[in-house]
C-alpha positions as CSV (number, residue, x, y, z in Angstrom):
1,M,-0.4,54.3,16.9
2,K,-0.6,52.1,20.1
3,Y,-4.3,51.5,19.4
4,L,-3.4,50.2,16.0
5,V,-0.9,47.8,17.4
6,L,-3.4,46.7,20.1
7,F,-6.1,46.2,17.5
8,A,-3.6,44.0,15.4
9,V,-2.7,41.9,18.4
10,L,-6.4,41.4,19.3
11,A,-7.2,40.5,15.7
12,L,-4.4,38.0,15.6
13,A,-5.5,36.5,19.0
14,Y,-9.1,36.2,17.7
15,A,-8.0,34.5,14.5
16,L,-5.9,32.0,16.3
17,W,-8.7,31.3,18.8
18,R,-11.2,30.7,16.0
19,Q,-8.9,28.4,14.1
20,Q,-8.5,26.2,17.2
21,R,-12.2,26.2,17.8
22,R,-13.0,24.8,14.4
23,T,-14.3,21.3,14.4
24,P,-12.5,18.8,12.2
25,P,-14.4,17.6,9.2
26,P,-16.5,14.5,10.0
27,V,-14.7,11.2,9.5
28,Q,-16.1,9.3,6.5
29,Q,-17.3,5.8,7.2
30,S,-15.2,3.3,5.3
31,R,-15.8,-0.3,4.7
32,P,-14.1,-2.7,7.0
33,P,-10.9,-4.2,5.5
34,S,-11.6,-7.4,3.6
35,A,-10.1,-10.7,4.7
36,P,-6.6,-11.5,3.4
37,A,-6.4,-14.0,0.5
38,A,-5.7,-17.6,1.4
39,P,-2.0,-18.5,1.3
40,Q,-0.8,-20.3,-1.9
41,D,1.7,-23.1,-2.4
42,M,5.0,-21.7,-3.7
43,V,7.4,-23.6,-5.9
44,A,10.9,-22.8,-7.1
45,C,11.9,-22.6,-10.8
46,A,14.1,-25.6,-11.6
47,H,16.3,-23.3,-13.8
48,C,16.7,-20.0,-12.0
49,G,15.4,-20.7,-8.5
50,V,12.8,-17.9,-8.4
51,H,9.8,-18.7,-6.2
52,L,6.3,-18.3,-7.7
53,P,2.8,-19.6,-6.9
54,R,2.1,-23.1,-8.0
55,D,-0.9,-21.9,-10.1
56,E,1.4,-19.6,-12.2
57,A,4.2,-22.2,-12.7
58,I,4.8,-24.3,-15.8
59,T,5.0,-27.9,-14.7
60,L,6.9,-30.6,-16.6
61,D,6.9,-34.0,-14.8
62,T,7.9,-33.0,-11.2
63,R,9.8,-29.9,-12.2
64,H,8.4,-26.3,-12.1
65,Y,9.5,-23.4,-14.3
66,C,8.7,-19.7,-14.1
67,C,8.5,-19.2,-17.9
68,A,8.5,-21.3,-21.1
69,E,12.1,-20.1,-22.0
70,H,13.5,-21.7,-18.8
71,Q,11.5,-24.9,-19.5
72,Q,13.0,-25.1,-23.0
73,R,16.6,-24.3,-21.8
74,D,16.4,-26.9,-19.1
75,A,15.1,-29.5,-21.6
76,R,18.2,-29.3,-23.7
């Protein structure tokens, strides 16, 4: 019986030793991160005040709107 326990302890020690010896998988080469996008001018909606990029805003005279609905409501 004591030989069986001794064998189990040795087997466990061997398994733990092998697990620690394993080399980690090779790290895959990834592309370097791309440069961040250039900052954009932000404008506030004249109706609700939400900020959005100037390119996405609807412009009427000097006022900017986030959607056509706000432009129509403000025109009334």
